[in-house]
C-alpha positions as CSV (number, residue, x, y, z in Angstrom):
1,M,-0.3,0.2,0.0
2,L,1.4,3.6,-1.0
3,Y,0.8,6.5,1.2
4,N,1.4,10.3,0.7
5,S,4.9,10.0,3.2
6,S,7.4,12.3,4.2
7,V,9.4,9.4,5.3
8,R,11.2,7.0,2.5
9,V,11.8,3.5,3.4
10,Q,14.6,1.2,1.5
11,K,14.2,-1.3,-0.4
12,L,16.7,-3.2,1.1
13,H,15.8,-7.2,0.7
14,G,12.5,-8.5,1.2
15,W,10.8,-10.6,4.5
16,N,9.6,-14.2,3.1
17,V,13.5,-15.9,3.8
18,S,14.3,-18.6,5.7
19,A,16.1,-18.0,9.8
20,A,19.5,-19.4,7.4
21,Q,19.1,-16.5,4.9
22,A,18.0,-13.6,8.0
23,K,20.8,-14.4,9.6
24,E,22.8,-13.7,6.7
25,I,21.3,-10.4,5.9
26,Q,22.0,-9.4,9.5
27,L,26.0,-10.7,8.9
28,R,25.6,-8.2,5.7
29,L,23.5,-5.2,6.7
30,A,25.5,-4.9,10.0
31,K,28.5,-3.7,7.9
32,Q,26.4,-1.3,6.8
33,V,25.6,0.1,10.2
34,I,27.0,4.0,10.6
35,V,28.4,4.2,14.4
36,E,29.2,7.9,14.5
37,N,26.7,10.4,15.4
38,K,24.7,12.5,12.6
39,V,21.9,13.5,15.5
40,I,22.6,17.4,15.4
41,D,19.6,19.7,17.2
42,P,16.5,17.2,16.8
43,R,13.3,19.1,17.2
44,L,11.1,15.6,16.2
45,I,11.7,12.2,18.1
46,A,10.2,9.3,17.5
47,G,9.6,6.4,19.7
48,I,8.7,2.7,18.2
49,D,7.4,0.1,19.8
50,I,5.2,-3.2,18.6
51,S,2.1,-5.2,20.7
52,A,2.9,-9.3,21.4
53,P,0.9,-10.8,18.9
54,D,-2.9,-12.2,19.7
55,A,-4.2,-15.8,19.4
56,Q,-5.2,-14.8,15.6
57,G,-1.0,-13.6,15.3
58,V,-2.3,-10.1,14.9
59,A,0.0,-7.6,16.5
60,R,0.1,-3.4,15.9
61,G,3.3,-1.8,15.2
62,A,3.0,2.2,16.6
63,V,5.6,5.1,15.5
64,V,4.8,8.2,17.6
65,I,6.6,11.8,17.3
66,L,7.4,14.1,19.6
67,R,8.1,17.6,19.2
68,Y,11.3,18.2,21.2
69,P,12.1,19.6,23.8
70,Q,8.1,20.3,25.3
71,F,7.4,16.6,24.9
72,S,3.9,17.3,22.3
73,I,2.5,14.2,20.2
74,V,2.6,15.6,16.7
75,E,1.5,12.8,14.9
76,I,0.4,8.8,15.8
77,Q,0.8,6.6,13.4
78,V,-0.4,2.3,13.9
79,T,-0.8,-0.5,11.4
80,E,-2.0,-3.6,12.6
81,G,-1.1,-7.3,10.4
82,R,-0.5,-10.7,11.0
83,I,3.0,-11.9,12.1
84,T,3.9,-14.3,9.8
85,F,7.9,-14.8,10.7
86,P,8.3,-17.6,13.3
87,Y,9.7,-16.2,17.0
88,I,13.4,-16.9,16.8
89,P,15.8,-15.5,19.6
90,G,18.2,-12.9,17.7
91,L,15.8,-12.8,14.4
92,L,12.8,-10.8,16.0
93,S,13.3,-8.1,13.4
94,F,11.8,-10.2,10.8
95,R,9.2,-10.7,13.1
96,E,8.6,-7.0,13.7
97,S,10.1,-4.6,11.2
98,P,7.0,-5.3,8.9
99,L,4.8,-3.8,10.8
100,I,6.8,-1.2,12.1
101,L,8.2,0.1,8.5
102,E,4.4,-0.1,7.2
103,A,3.3,2.0,10.1
104,C,6.3,4.8,9.4
105,Q,4.9,4.7,5.7
106,K,2.5,6.4,6.8
107,L,4.4,9.4,8.4
108,N,3.6,12.9,7.6
109,N,6.5,14.2,9.1
110,T,10.1,12.7,8.8
111,P,11.9,12.3,12.6
112,D,15.0,13.8,13.5
113,L,15.8,10.9,16.0
114,V,14.1,7.4,16.7
115,L,14.2,5.6,19.9
116,V,13.3,2.3,19.2
117,D,12.0,-0.2,21.5
118,G,14.4,-2.9,21.3
119,Q,18.4,-4.0,20.7
120,G,20.5,-1.8,18.4
121,V,24.0,-3.2,18.0
122,A,23.8,-5.3,20.7
123,H,23.0,-8.4,19.3
124,P,24.9,-11.2,18.8
125,R,25.5,-10.3,14.9
126,R,24.9,-6.6,15.6
127,L,22.2,-5.8,13.5
128,G,18.9,-6.0,16.0
129,L,15.5,-4.4,15.5
130,A,17.1,-0.8,16.2
131,S,19.8,-1.4,13.8
132,H,17.4,-2.8,11.4
133,V,14.7,-0.2,11.7
134,G,17.7,2.6,10.8
135,L,18.9,1.2,8.2
136,F,15.8,1.1,6.0
137,L,14.5,4.8,6.9
138,D,18.3,6.3,6.7
139,L,17.4,8.0,10.2
140,P,19.5,8.2,13.0
141,T,17.9,5.2,15.4
142,I,19.0,4.1,19.5
143,G,18.1,1.0,20.6
144,C,16.6,0.7,24.1
145,A,15.7,-2.9,24.9
146,K,14.2,-3.4,28.5
147,S,16.3,-7.0,28.5
148,I,19.7,-7.9,27.5
149,L,20.1,-10.0,24.5
150,C,23.5,-10.6,24.5
151,G,26.6,-9.1,26.7
152,Q,27.4,-8.6,30.4
153,H,28.3,-5.4,32.1
154,Q,29.5,-4.8,35.7
155,S,26.3,-3.8,38.3
156,V,25.2,-0.3,38.4
157,G,25.0,2.4,40.6
158,E,21.4,3.2,41.8
159,G,21.1,6.9,40.9
160,T,19.7,8.1,38.2
161,G,21.7,8.1,35.5
162,S,24.2,5.4,36.4
163,H,25.7,3.3,33.9
164,A,27.8,0.8,33.2
165,E,29.1,-0.8,29.6
166,L,27.8,-3.8,27.7
167,L,30.6,-5.9,27.2
168,D,30.4,-8.4,24.8
169,S,33.4,-10.7,24.1
170,G,35.7,-7.3,25.3
171,E,33.6,-5.3,22.6
172,V,31.8,-2.4,23.6
173,I,28.2,-2.8,22.2
174,G,26.4,-1.2,24.4
175,T,25.6,0.9,28.6
176,A,23.1,-0.8,30.7
177,L,21.8,3.0,32.2
178,R,19.1,3.0,35.2
179,T,17.1,5.9,34.1
180,K,15.4,6.0,37.7
181,S,16.6,5.3,40.8
182,G,15.1,1.9,42.1
183,M,14.0,0.8,38.9
184,T,16.2,-1.9,36.8
185,P,18.4,-0.6,33.8
186,I,17.3,-0.1,30.4
187,Y,20.2,-1.1,27.8
188,V,21.0,1.4,25.3
189,S,22.8,0.5,21.6
190,V,23.8,2.9,19.1
191,G,21.0,1.7,16.7
192,H,22.4,3.6,13.7
193,K,24.1,7.2,12.3
194,I,24.7,8.1,16.2
195,D,27.9,7.2,18.9
196,L,26.7,5.5,21.8
197,A,27.9,7.8,24.1
198,T,25.6,10.2,22.5
199,A,22.6,7.8,22.1
200,L,23.1,8.1,26.0
201,Q,22.9,11.3,26.3
202,W,19.1,11.5,24.2
203,V,17.8,8.4,26.1
204,M,18.5,10.9,29.5
205,K,17.3,13.9,28.0
206,C,13.9,11.4,26.9
207,C,13.4,10.0,30.3
208,R,10.7,12.2,32.3
209,G,10.2,9.9,35.4
210,Y,9.6,6.7,34.0
211,R,12.2,4.0,33.3
212,L,11.5,3.7,30.0
213,P,12.1,7.2,27.3
214,E,8.9,9.2,26.7
215,P,9.0,8.4,23.1
216,T,9.3,4.5,23.3
217,R,6.7,4.5,26.1
218,L,4.5,6.5,24.6
219,A,4.7,4.2,21.7
220,H,4.1,1.4,23.9
221,L,0.9,2.6,25.0
222,A,-0.1,3.7,21.2
223,A,0.6,0.0,20.2
224,E,-1.9,-1.6,22.9
225,G,-4.4,1.0,22.0
226,A,-4.0,2.5,25.5
227,L,-3.2,6.1,23.6
228,R,-4.5,8.2,20.5
229,F,-4.1,11.1,19.2
230,E,-6.6,14.3,17.8
231,P,-4.6,16.7,16.7
232,S,-8.0,19.0,16.0
233,R,-7.8,18.7,19.9
234,Q,-4.1,19.3,20.2
235,G,-4.9,16.7,23.0
236,T,-3.5,13.0,24.1
237,L,-6.8,10.3,25.0
238,F,-5.9,7.7,27.1
239,D,-8.1,4.8,26.4
């Protein structure tokens, strides 16, 4: 389906692939991830998330764009569809990216920075959901995951903003970051077109008293059907 969108989604590969082909694609695309900072004075920051599939295998992919630093909602797009790729750890982006990218294709605004509920390069083949989506969108992305997929880290201090390097075979692949005192850390990694230090700064700037940064927190609500936006009313409605 075609939309009058301001966001261009590149055609990097098809989605009807085997697990072995998916791993080969990840290894190939991982070499294209840019780990240098390309973020300059972002004004529109997006959050991306997807719901768990229901009993019929139907899920919702959601993207929420916020105006920074006000954190007012500019746009919400949600797409619903059936998940077809099997659940295989390390290959979740092949389950989730098609719906997420379809939601992005509906956007009327192009974000300057995208926070994704998932891994970036903190992935066995260095291509998690945030990096995969970042390459398709050709936009700066940050992975903000709620759990570790690979790697280990030292203990994280209790204070907000405390962090520890996430290491895999001696390589720094991300950071365990405590975004709120008393809450378990989240795991931040480079998605695309950003470096880790800048990614950490922006995640902290986007935290507003919750464990999750505001863009992905609202994207989660939108994916669950608990958040909608009516521009004519200039307000946010929670169902």
